C-alpha positions in Angstrom: -20.3 -36.2 -33.2 -18.2 -38.1 -30.7 -15.1 -37.3 -32.7 -16.0 -33.6 -32.7 -16.6 -33.7 -28.9 -13.3 -35.5 -28.4 -11.4 -33.0 -30.5 -13.2 -30.1 -28.8 -12.2 -31.5 -25.4 -8.6 -31.9 -26.5 -8.5 -28.4 -27.9 -9.9 -26.8 -24.8 -7.5 -28.8 -22.6 -4.6 -27.8 -24.8 -5.6 -24.1 -24.6 -6.0 -24.3 -20.9 -2.6 -25.9 -20.5 -1.0 -23.2 -22.7 -2.8 -20.5 -20.6 -1.6 -22.0 -17.4 2.0 -22.3 -18.8 2.0 -18.7 -19.8 0.5 -17.6 -16.5 3.1 -19.6 -14.6 5.9 -18.2 -16.7 4.7 -14.6 -15.9 3.5 -14.9 -12.3 4.5 -18.3 -10.8 7.7 -19.8 -9.5 9.5 -20.0 -6.2 11.7 -17.5 -4.4 14.7 -17.4 -2.1 14.3 -17.3 1.6 14.5 -13.8 3.0 17.3 -13.3 5.6 16.0 -12.5 9.0 16.6 -9.0 10.2 14.8 -9.3 13.5 16.4 -7.9 16.7 15.3 -7.8 20.3 12.3 -5.4 20.4 13.1 -2.0 21.9 9.6 -1.9 23.4 7.5 -4.6 25.1 4.4 -5.8 23.4 2.3 -4.3 26.2 3.2 -0.9 24.8 1.0 -1.7 21.8 -2.6 -0.8 22.2 -5.6 -2.1 20.2 -7.7 0.9 18.9 -10.4 -0.9 17.1 -11.5 -4.5 16.6 -13.0 -5.1 13.1 -15.0 -7.8 11.4 -13.3 -7.1 8.1 -9.6 -6.6 7.3 -8.4 -3.0 7.1 -6.1 -2.0 4.3 -4.8 1.5 5.2 -5.6 4.3 7.6 -5.1 8.0 8.2 -5.5 9.9 11.4 -6.2 13.6 11.5 -4.7 16.3 13.7 -7.8 16.2 15.9 -7.5 12.4 16.0 -10.3 11.3 13.7 -9.4 7.8 12.6 -10.2 6.9 9.0 -9.6 3.4 7.5 -10.2 1.5 4.3 -11.4 -2.1 4.2 -8.8 -4.0 2.1 -9.7 -3.9 -1.6 -8.6 -7.5 -2.0 -11.4 -8.6 0.4 -14.0 -7.2 -2.0 -15.8 -5.2 0.7 -19.2 -3.6 0.5 -18.0 -0.5 2.5 -14.7 1.0 1.3 -13.8 4.1 3.4 -14.9 4.4 7.0 -14.3 6.5 10.1 -13.9 4.9 13.5 -16.5 6.5 15.8 -16.7 5.4 19.4 -14.7 2.3 18.4 -17.1 1.4 15.5 -16.5 1.8 11.8 -19.0 4.1 10.0 -19.1 4.7 6.3 -17.4 7.9 5.3 -18.6 10.5 4.1 -21.8 8.5 3.8 -23.1 5.1 2.7 -24.1 6.4 -0.8 -20.4 7.0 -1.7 -19.6 3.3 -1.1 -21.5 2.1 -4.2 -21.8 3.0 -7.8 -24.1 6.0 -8.2 -26.5 7.3 -10.9 -25.6 10.0 -13.5 -21.9 9.3 -13.3 -21.4 10.8 -9.9 -18.1 9.9 -8.2 -18.1 7.0 -5.8 -15.6 4.6 -4.1 -14.8 1.5 -6.2 -11.4 -0.1 -5.5 -10.0 2.2 -2.8 -6.7 1.1 -1.3 -4.8 4.0 0.2 -5.8 7.1 2.1 -3.8 10.0 3.4 -4.6 13.3 5.2 -2.6 16.4 4.0 -1.7 19.4 6.0 -4.6 21.3 4.5 -6.9 18.9 6.4 -8.1 17.0 3.3 -8.6 13.3 3.2 -7.3 11.8 0.0 -8.5 8.5 -1.4 -6.6 6.4 -4.0 -8.6 4.1 -6.2 -6.5 1.6 -8.3 -9.4 1.0 -10.7 -9.2 -2.8 -10.6 -5.6 -2.9 -11.9 -6.2 0.0 -14.3 -9.0 -1.8 -16.1 -11.5 0.7 -14.9 -10.8 4.3 -13.7 -7.8 4.9 -11.4 -8.9 7.9 -9.4 -7.9 10.4 -6.7 -10.4 12.2 -4.6 -10.1 14.6 -1.7 -12.6 15.5 1.0 -12.4 18.6 3.2 -12.6 17.2 6.7 -14.2 20.5 8.0 -17.2 20.0 5.8 -16.8 16.3 4.7 -17.4 17.5 1.1 -15.7 16.3 -2.0 -13.3 19.1 -3.1 -11.0 17.3 -5.6 -11.7 14.6 -8.1 -9.5 13.4 -11.0 -9.3 10.3 -13.1 -5.7 9.4 -13.9 -5.1 9.0 -17.7 -4.2 5.6 -19.2 -0.7 6.5 -20.0 -0.1 7.2 -16.3 -2.1 4.4 -14.7 -3.2 2.1 -17.5 -4.1 -1.6 -17.8 -2.1 -3.7 -15.4 -1.2 -0.9 -13.1 -1.9 -1.1 -9.3 -1.6 2.3 -7.6 -1.7 1.6 -3.9 0.4 3.8 -1.7 1.0 7.6 -1.6 2.6 10.5 0.2 1.6 14.2 0.1 4.0 17.2 0.4 3.5 19.9 3.0 1.9 22.3 0.5 -0.6 19.7 -0.6 0.5 20.4 -4.2 2.4 17.2 -5.0 1.3 13.6 -4.4 3.8 10.8 -4.8 2.1 7.5 -5.7 3.6 4.0 -5.8 2.5 1.8 -8.8 3.3 -1.8 -7.9 2.3 -2.9 -11.4 1.2 -6.4 -10.4 -0.1 -7.5 -13.8 1.8 -5.2 -16.2 5.0 -5.7 -14.3 5.9 -2.1 -14.8 6.4 -0.6 -11.3 7.0 3.1 -11.2 6.5 6.3 -9.2 3.6 8.6 -10.3 3.7 12.3 -9.4 0.4 14.1 -9.4 0.2 18.0 -9.2 -3.1 19.0 -7.5 -2.9 22.6 -8.8 -2.3 21.8 -12.5 -4.1 18.5 -12.3 -1.3 16.9 -14.3 0.7 13.8 -13.7 4.1 12.2 -14.6 5.3 8.7 -14.5 9.0 8.2 -13.5 11.6 5.5 -12.7 9.6 2.8 -14.4 11.3 -0.6 -13.9 14.3 1.1 -12.3 16.2 -1.1 -9.8 14.9 0.9 -6.9 11.3 0.0 -7.7 11.7 -3.6 -9.0 11.1 -6.7 -6.9 13.8 -9.1 -5.9 13.5 -12.9 -6.0 12.5 -13.4 -2.4 9.6 -15.4 -1.1 7.4 -14.0 1.7 7.0 -16.2 4.8 4.6 -14.4 7.0 5.1 -16.1 10.3 5.0 -19.5 8.8 2.6 -18.8 5.9 4.4 -18.7 2.5 2.7 -16.5 -0.1 2.2 -18.9 -3.1 -1.5 -18.6 -3.9 -3.2 -20.9 -6.5 -1.0 -23.8 -5.6 2.2 -22.0 -6.7 0.8 -20.7 -10.0 1.1 -17.2 -8.5 4.3 -16.2 -6.5 3.7 -13.1 -4.4 6.8 -11.0 -4.5 5.6 -7.4 -5.0 7.6 -4.6 -6.5 7.4 -0.9 -5.4 4.9 -0.5 -2.5 6.0 1.4 0.6 7.0 5.1 0.3 7.7 7.8 2.9 8.3 11.5 2.7 10.4 13.4 5.2 8.8 16.4 7.0 11.0 19.0 5.2 9.9 17.7 1.7 13.6 17.0 1.0 13.7 13.2 0.4 11.3 10.5 -0.8 12.1 7.1 0.6 10.9 4.0 -1.3 11.6 0.4 -2.3 10.0 -2.9 -3.3 8.0 -4.9 -0.8 9.9 -8.0 -1.8 13.3 -6.6 -1.4 15.9 -5.8 1.3 16.9 -2.4 0.0 15.5 1.1 0.8 16.2 3.8 -1.6 15.7 7.6 -1.6 15.7 10.4 -4.1 15.6 14.2 -3.6 12.2 15.8 -4.1 13.8 18.5 -6.1 15.1 15.9 -8.6 11.8 14.0 -8.7 9.9 17.2 -9.5 12.4 18.4 -12.1 10.7 17.4 -15.4 13.7 18.6 -17.4 15.9 15.8 -16.1 16.2 12.9 -18.5 15.3 9.4 -17.4 19.0 8.5 -17.2 19.8 11.7 -15.2 17.0 11.0 -12.7 18.0 7.4 -12.3 21.6 8.3 -11.6 20.4 10.4 -8.6 18.6 7.7 -6.8 20.5 6.7 -3.7 20.6 3.3 -1.9 19.9 4.3 1.7 19.7 1.3 3.9 18.8 -2.4 4.3 15.2 -3.1 5.3 12.9 -6.0 6.0 10.1 -6.9 3.6 7.5 -4.3 4.3 4.1 -3.0 3.2 4.2 0.4 4.8 6.6 3.3 5.7 6.4 6.5 7.6 8.8 9.0 9.2 8.8 11.1 12.3 10.1 14.6 12.7 13.6 13.3 13.7 13.9 11.3 10.4 13.4 7.9 12.0 11.8 5.6 9.4 9.1 3.2 10.6 8.9 0.0 8.7 6.2 -2.6 8.8 7.8 -6.0 8.9 5.4 -8.4 7.2 7.3 -11.6 7.9 7.8 -10.9 11.6 4.5 -9.2 12.5 6.5 -6.2 13.8 7.3 -2.6 13.5 10.9 -1.9 12.7 12.8 1.4 12.8 15.7 2.8 10.7 17.5 5.6 12.5 20.0 8.1 11.3 22.7 5.5 11.6 20.8 3.7 8.7 20.6 0.5 10.7 17.3 -1.3 11.1 16.1 -2.5 14.5 12.9 -4.1 15.8 10.9 -1.5 17.6 7.9 -3.5 18.8 5.9 -6.7 18.2 2.5 -7.9 19.1 1.1 -11.5 19.2 -2.1 -10.5 17.3 -0.2 -8.6 14.6 -0.3 -10.8 11.4 0.5 -8.5 8.5 1.2 -4.8 9.6 0.2 -2.7 6.5 -0.6 1.0 6.6 0.9 3.5 9.0 -0.3 6.9 10.1 0.8 9.4 12.8 -2.0 10.9 14.8 -2.3 14.3 16.4 -2.1 12.6 19.8 1.5 11.6 19.3 0.8 7.9 18.6 1.7 5.9 15.5 -1.3 4.0 14.2 -1.1 0.6 12.4 -3.6 -1.2 10.2 -3.1 -5.0 10.3 -4.6 -6.3 7.0 -3.7 -10.0 7.5 -3.0 -10.5 3.8 -2.5 -14.3 4.0 -6.1 -14.7 5.0 -7.4 -12.2 2.5 -5.7 -12.3 -0.9 -7.5 -14.8 -3.2 -9.5 -16.1 -0.3 -13.3 -16.7 -0.1 -15.5 -14.3 1.8 -16.2 -17.2 4.2 -12.5 -17.7 4.9 -12.0 -14.0 5.5 -15.0 -13.9 7.9 -13.6 -16.9 9.8 -10.3 -15.2 10.2 -11.8 -12.2 12.1 -11.3 -10.3 14.2 -8.9 -7.8 12.6 -7.2 -4.9 14.4 -6.1 -1.3 14.3 -3.1 -0.8 16.7 -1.2 2.2 18.0 2.0 2.7 19.9 4.2 5.6 21.0 7.0 6.3 18.4 10.4 7.5 19.3 9.4 11.0 18.2 6.2 12.6 16.9 5.2 12.8 13.3 2.9 14.8 11.0 -0.7 13.6 11.5 -2.3 11.8 8.5 1.1 10.7 7.1 
């Protein structure tokens, strides 16, 4: 019996070591230091306002034309409430509390919600990554005039399958095309997904293309290096931030862990007759950027970039040069961006170093978390 127990212990240890070795080979390691791109801020920190103080970390946000502020609690924090509206400075479950939990009879509900956007048809869209594609990656839309669900689709497994992680999106002015970033954390197959709201069909493009693939950089978020699990996991995400210009002409995108911003014409992305090689050849390197978790654009084609290492908002103008727009001492990891109808640019600060792979007690001790806003150089389309 002792010999059996001994060999069982040896076998379990060996299997564990093999698993850890494979896990480290796939997800671990160390990266290169990212070159600083910070410049003297164009605006003082006093120009940044705190809109809401939260007990849980926000993930993303969307602000309507009439200045209704919607947020998600970050999916990595395992929140009870997923989608909320800020009412009189306080978060309230949206559209109600019942939607925040699994419901009876297969009725739709919020599960692993990450991104939200408001289109020009005044619909709030929610993006559910389905726990890395192991469950049901899902898109839902709510008419903000009635707060009723008006669109619900589960993305098929060949579009957002096991190992996918859909977590940022942009919507064209017609509300017909939604451009989704799949960061592919587990599958390591980053790609852009295009969903057509009229035909309810989707396509997967540019998978593992240079423009969506991470570079070998570490993330040093104001002194906190992102090597969870003692270095077994090296956080250097692929495609994440995407932005759409207001004429529906260009989509801008790039890996979070990378210093390059790319763009592609919407006409090319929507052209299903182009071969993979033809489409790839039409992707353009646009500018250098900081490591970022969110992008947005104003009506004058300025690109707003969340600088996760510096806790700042940067801007890339028509000269294609990045500059620091504004910083704030309480900004720890600027994440989602949205313009409001009031002319402000809103920022969700998710504080990822205190959220990802952290206990609920650690997250609670890291509160409060914040929603900020500042005046951009020009106005933008609300909800985007």
